C-alpha positions as CSV (number, residue, x, y, z in Angstrom):
1,X,14.5,23.0,0.5
2,X,15.0,21.0,4.1
3,X,17.2,18.0,3.5
4,X,14.4,16.0,4.1
5,X,12.6,17.4,0.8
6,X,15.7,17.2,-1.0
7,X,16.2,13.4,-0.4
8,X,12.5,13.2,-1.1
9,X,13.1,15.0,-4.8
10,X,15.9,12.4,-5.5
11,X,13.7,9.7,-4.9
12,X,12.1,10.2,-8.2
13,X,8.8,9.1,-9.0
14,X,6.1,10.0,-6.2
15,X,6.2,12.3,-3.3
16,X,4.0,13.4,-0.6
17,X,2.8,16.8,1.1
18,X,-0.2,15.4,2.4
19,X,-3.6,16.3,3.4
20,X,-7.1,14.9,4.3
21,X,-10.1,16.8,3.0
22,X,-13.7,15.8,3.1
23,X,-14.4,13.6,-0.1
24,X,-17.4,16.0,-0.8
25,X,-14.6,18.6,-1.4
26,X,-13.2,16.5,-4.0
27,X,-16.3,15.2,-5.6
28,X,-15.5,11.5,-4.0
29,X,-18.4,9.0,-4.6
30,X,-19.9,7.5,-1.6
31,X,-16.2,8.3,0.1
32,X,-16.3,9.5,3.6
33,X,-13.0,11.1,3.2
34,X,-10.4,12.0,0.3
35,X,-6.4,12.3,1.0
36,X,-4.7,15.2,-1.3
37,X,-1.1,13.8,-1.8
38,X,1.7,16.6,-2.6
39,X,3.9,15.7,-5.4
40,X,6.8,13.1,-6.2
41,X,8.1,10.6,-3.7
42,X,8.5,7.0,-5.3
43,X,8.9,4.1,-3.1
44,X,0.4,-16.9,15.4
45,X,3.7,-15.1,15.1
46,X,4.0,-12.5,18.0
47,X,5.0,-9.0,17.5
48,X,7.8,-9.3,19.7
49,X,9.2,-12.6,18.2
50,X,8.9,-10.4,14.8
51,X,11.1,-7.6,16.2
52,X,13.8,-10.6,17.1
53,X,13.8,-11.7,13.6
54,X,14.0,-8.5,11.8
55,X,16.9,-8.0,9.3
56,X,19.0,-4.9,10.1
57,X,16.5,-2.0,10.4
58,X,17.3,1.0,7.9
59,X,17.8,4.5,9.4
60,X,15.5,7.3,8.9
61,X,17.7,8.6,6.3
62,X,17.6,5.3,4.4
63,X,14.2,5.2,4.3
64,X,13.7,8.6,3.1
65,X,15.9,7.8,0.3
66,X,14.1,5.0,-0.7
67,X,10.6,7.2,-0.6
68,X,9.2,5.8,2.8
69,X,8.1,7.8,5.6
70,X,9.6,7.5,9.0
71,X,8.2,8.2,12.5
72,X,10.8,10.4,13.8
73,X,10.2,13.3,11.2
74,X,6.9,14.1,13.2
75,X,6.8,17.4,11.5
76,X,6.9,15.9,7.7
77,X,3.5,16.6,6.3
78,X,3.6,13.1,4.5
79,X,4.4,11.3,8.0
80,X,1.3,13.1,9.6
81,X,-1.2,12.4,6.6
82,X,-0.2,8.3,6.5
83,X,-0.9,8.7,10.1
84,X,-4.2,10.1,9.5
85,X,-5.0,7.8,6.7
86,X,-4.3,4.8,9.4
87,X,-6.5,6.4,12.2
88,X,-9.4,6.6,9.6
89,X,-8.7,3.1,8.5
90,X,-8.6,1.8,12.3
91,X,-12.0,3.6,12.9
92,X,-13.5,2.3,9.6
93,X,-12.2,-1.6,10.9
94,X,-13.0,-1.0,14.1
95,X,-9.4,-1.7,15.0
96,X,-9.8,-5.4,13.5
97,X,-7.2,-6.5,11.1
98,X,-8.3,-5.8,7.6
99,X,-7.3,-6.4,3.7
100,X,-6.9,-3.4,1.6
101,X,-6.4,-2.7,-1.8
102,X,-4.7,-0.1,-2.8
103,X,-5.2,0.8,-6.7
104,X,-4.3,3.8,-8.8
105,X,-6.8,4.9,-11.3
106,X,-4.3,4.6,-13.9
107,X,-0.6,3.7,-14.6
108,X,1.6,6.2,-13.3
109,X,-0.6,7.7,-10.5
110,X,1.6,6.7,-7.6
111,X,-0.5,3.6,-6.1
112,X,2.8,1.5,-5.1
113,X,4.1,4.4,-3.0
114,X,0.9,5.1,-1.5
115,X,0.7,1.3,-0.5
116,X,4.2,1.0,0.8
117,X,3.8,4.0,3.2
118,X,0.6,2.7,4.4
119,X,2.0,-0.5,5.0
120,X,5.0,1.4,6.9
121,X,2.1,3.6,8.9
122,X,0.5,0.5,10.3
123,X,4.1,-1.0,11.3
124,X,4.6,2.1,13.2
125,X,2.2,1.0,15.9
126,X,4.0,-1.0,18.3
127,X,0.6,-2.9,19.0
128,X,0.0,-4.1,15.3
129,X,2.1,-5.3,12.1
130,X,2.0,-4.7,8.6
131,X,2.5,-6.9,5.0
132,X,2.7,-5.3,1.6
133,X,1.8,-7.9,-1.0
134,X,2.4,-7.1,-4.4
135,X,0.0,-8.0,-7.0
136,X,0.4,-5.6,-9.8
137,X,1.6,-8.3,-12.1
138,X,2.8,-5.6,-14.9
139,X,4.7,-3.3,-13.0
140,X,6.2,-4.9,-9.8
141,X,8.0,-2.7,-7.3
142,X,8.0,-4.4,-3.7
143,X,10.9,-6.2,-5.0
144,X,13.0,-3.2,-4.7
145,X,12.3,-3.3,-0.8
146,X,14.0,-6.7,-0.3
147,X,17.8,-7.4,0.3
148,X,17.6,-10.0,-2.8
149,X,14.9,-9.4,-5.7
150,X,15.1,-13.0,-6.4
151,X,13.7,-14.1,-3.1
152,X,10.9,-16.3,-3.6
153,X,7.6,-14.7,-3.9
154,X,3.9,-14.8,-4.9
155,X,4.7,-16.9,-8.3
156,X,7.0,-19.4,-6.9
157,X,4.1,-20.0,-4.2
158,X,1.6,-20.5,-7.2
159,X,3.9,-22.8,-8.9
160,X,5.2,-25.0,-5.9
161,X,2.4,-26.7,-4.5
162,X,4.6,-28.0,-1.6
163,X,5.6,-24.3,-0.6
164,X,4.7,-23.1,2.6
165,X,3.5,-19.1,2.8
166,X,6.0,-18.5,5.5
167,X,8.9,-19.0,2.7
168,X,7.4,-15.7,0.5
169,X,7.4,-13.7,3.7
170,X,10.3,-11.2,4.1
171,X,11.4,-8.7,6.1
172,X,12.5,-5.4,4.6
173,X,14.6,-3.2,7.1
174,X,11.3,-1.6,8.8
175,X,10.3,-3.1,12.5
176,X,6.9,-5.1,12.1
177,X,6.7,-4.5,8.4
178,X,6.8,-7.7,6.1
179,X,6.9,-8.1,2.3
180,X,5.7,-10.4,-0.3
181,X,6.9,-9.8,-3.8
182,X,6.0,-11.3,-7.1
183,X,9.3,-13.4,-6.8
184,X,11.9,-14.7,-9.0
185,X,9.7,-16.6,-11.9
186,X,8.4,-12.6,-12.0
187,X,5.3,-13.8,-14.2
188,X,1.8,-15.0,-12.7
189,X,-1.0,-15.6,-14.9
190,X,-3.9,-13.2,-13.9
191,X,-6.2,-16.6,-13.5
192,X,-4.0,-17.0,-10.0
193,X,-6.0,-14.2,-8.6
194,X,-9.5,-16.4,-8.9
195,X,-8.0,-19.3,-8.0
196,X,-8.6,-21.2,-4.8
197,X,-5.1,-21.4,-3.7
198,X,-5.2,-17.2,-4.0
199,X,-8.2,-17.6,-1.7
200,X,-6.7,-19.6,0.6
201,X,-3.5,-17.7,0.6
202,X,-5.6,-14.6,1.8
203,X,-7.4,-16.3,4.5
204,X,-4.4,-17.7,5.6
205,X,-2.7,-14.2,5.8
206,X,-5.7,-13.1,7.5
207,X,-6.3,-15.5,9.9
208,X,-2.4,-16.3,11.1
209,X,-1.7,-12.9,12.4
210,X,-4.8,-11.5,14.3
211,X,-2.8,-7.7,14.8
212,X,-1.5,-7.5,11.1
213,X,-2.9,-5.0,8.4
214,X,-2.4,-6.5,5.0
215,X,-2.0,-4.0,2.1
216,X,-2.2,-5.3,-1.6
217,X,-0.2,-3.1,-4.0
218,X,-2.6,-3.7,-6.6
219,X,-2.9,-3.0,-10.5
220,X,-4.6,0.3,-11.8
221,X,-8.2,0.1,-11.9
222,X,-7.8,0.6,-15.7
223,X,-6.9,-3.3,-15.7
224,X,-10.4,-3.8,-14.6
225,X,-10.8,-7.3,-14.1
226,X,-7.6,-7.9,-12.1
227,X,-8.6,-4.8,-10.1
228,X,-12.2,-6.1,-9.6
229,X,-10.8,-9.5,-8.7
230,X,-8.6,-8.2,-6.0
231,X,-10.9,-5.9,-4.5
232,X,-13.5,-9.1,-3.7
233,X,-10.7,-10.7,-1.9
234,X,-10.3,-7.5,0.0
235,X,-12.0,-6.0,2.8
236,X,-11.6,-2.3,1.7
237,X,-10.3,-0.5,-1.2
238,X,-8.3,2.8,-1.5
239,X,-8.1,4.5,-4.7
240,X,-5.5,6.6,-6.3
241,X,-5.6,9.6,-8.6
242,X,-2.8,12.0,-9.8
243,X,-3.7,15.5,-9.3
244,X,-4.3,17.2,-12.7
245,X,-3.7,14.3,-14.9
246,X,-6.8,12.3,-14.0
247,X,-10.2,13.1,-15.3
248,X,-13.3,13.0,-13.2
249,X,-14.3,10.3,-16.0
250,X,-11.3,8.1,-15.6
251,X,-12.3,8.2,-11.4
252,X,-15.8,7.6,-12.3
253,X,-14.6,4.3,-14.5
254,X,-12.6,3.0,-11.7
255,X,-14.8,3.6,-8.6
256,X,-17.5,1.8,-11.2
257,X,-15.3,-1.7,-10.9
258,X,-15.7,-2.1,-7.0
259,X,-18.4,-2.4,-4.6
260,X,-19.0,0.8,-2.9
261,X,-19.5,-0.6,0.4
262,X,-15.7,-1.4,0.1
263,X,-14.3,2.0,-0.8
264,X,-12.1,3.8,2.0
265,X,-11.9,6.9,-0.1
266,X,-9.6,8.4,-2.7
267,X,-5.9,9.7,-2.4
268,X,-5.3,12.7,-5.1
269,X,-1.3,12.4,-5.2
270,X,1.0,15.3,-6.8
271,X,-1.4,17.8,-5.0
272,X,0.5,21.3,-5.4
273,X,1.1,23.4,-2.0
274,X,-2.2,25.3,-1.6
275,X,-3.5,26.9,1.6
276,X,-6.5,24.8,2.8
277,X,-9.6,26.6,4.1
278,X,-11.2,24.4,6.7
């Protein structure tokens, strides 16, 4: 087992030997492609000005310990496949910035891992930036990436009419990547997602930075109401399922909650290492 694989194993919850396959091979409904993700990992401002304002950047080893990919590890399957995911999304969006909802079929399928690493992959591109937004009210995790888990976030923004959106966007130690956590209050009524303030927030984030891709770390599809609301605020939806633990019926139920025209594809997490016949 390599040093990187050992670090990923210690990270605990969601890890990735990743491989893209045609959606038809995995039975994905209306999806142009599907990703197979291996077992267990956890984890107008100009771009140049963003680089100047970064907090101390985390090293490659520090990121791996947190279950986040790093571009230095070019031979790692996880890095290669997240780059491929990024390329597919760039092709779909025609290189225009977009809001992408990442939602697992059910809790424990690894949606937050996919969301944070997809955001990191976009930040690898020196011509783009990424913003990771925690929208998983019942099981938030983005605060784990911040130096202080009590920094203001989404809940504080909704509760304080005078708060500027810039106050809830924080660096995470990765160049060109910012994050919005749930915040110090840690409780947001689901009704906030259907509020005009949420819609205005998404419009502001989309329009403020033309080179920025916004990744929503969403609730599982089993929370149908929240997932559907967030999908309506997004340009695209990426669905995450855990190999061997998610049934076709669960996947179909999740897909029925979103518009097929917004579906980017399905990521199968925890896929065992097997030879792939092309």
